[in-house]
N, C-alpha and C positions, 0 to 999 in steps of 0.2 A: 504494500500500500504506500510505497514511497512516492508515487505520483501525486496522490492527494496531499500528502504532507509537504512535498516540494512546492506544490501550487499554493498552499496556505502560507508557507513562509515567504514565497515570492510576492504574494499579494500583500502581506504585512509589510515587507520591505518597501514595496511601492507606496503603500499608505504613509509609512514613516517619511519617505523621500518627498511625498506630496506635501505633507505638513511642513517639513523643513524648507521646501521651496517657497511655500506661502509666507513663512516668516522672513526668509531671505528677501523675497520680492518687496514685502512691506518695508523692511529696513532700508533697502536700496531706494525705494520711492521716497522715504522720509529724508534720506541723505540728499537725493536730487533736489528736493523742494527746500529743505531747511539748511543744507550744508553741513550737517553732522548726523551721525548715527544716534538713535535714541539709546538711553541708558537701560531700558528694559522693554519686554514685550507688552507690558501693561499699557505703555504709551502707544504702541502700535495698535493695540486693540481699541483704545479710546479714540485715536485720531486718524487711523488709516483703515479701519474696518476689518482688522485681522480677527479671524475666528478660528479657535483651536478647541477641539473637544477635550477638555481637561479631565474628563472621566476616563479617557482612554490613553492620553499621552502626557508625558512630562517633557517640558521644553527647557533645555539648558541654553542660556543666552549669555555668552561671555563677552564683556566689553573690555578692551584694552585702552582705547582712546577714541574720542568722538570722531576722528577722521580716519580710523582704521575699521574695516569691516569686522563686525563681531563674529565670534565663533558660535555656530548654532548647531545643537545636537538635539534630536528628538528620540525619545525612548518610549516604548509601550509601558503603561502603568502596571499592567499585569505581567510581572517579571517571571511568573511561573508558567506562562504559556509556552507551547512548543515553538510558536512563531518568534518569541523573543530569543530563544536559543540560537536560531540561525541569524536573526537580525543583529544580535549582540556581537556576533563575530566581526561586524563592520566597525565596532567602536573600541577604543582603548579603555582599559579598566581605570577608573578614577577612585582612589581610596582615601581621599582627604578633601576637606573643604578649602577651596581657594577663595580668599576674600573678594576677588574680582568677578566671581560667578554670581549671576542672578538666576536662581532657580525659580521657575514659575510653575506651580502646580495647582493654582487656584485656592491655596490656603492662606 
């Protein structure tokens, strides 16, 4: 039954990429209009119509400087799912809190 499992993980990776692309597009649009990248995705939600299903995804939005593109990572909230195991292989393990990271999970 590898075919179904492979399809599910591919679909989940596509969904994660789609959310990441939406956040990236909103950040680039804000930069084009305002001349700086926003400090968090809350600003993108309020001012640029960004919509992320926070029941399903965690968005990591790392800002280094207002004139440098933020690092954006999207992870599924359900870390126990089979789709996460294959999607997680695309990300580095982060084992500590960096003060420059803006975690946004709706809380």
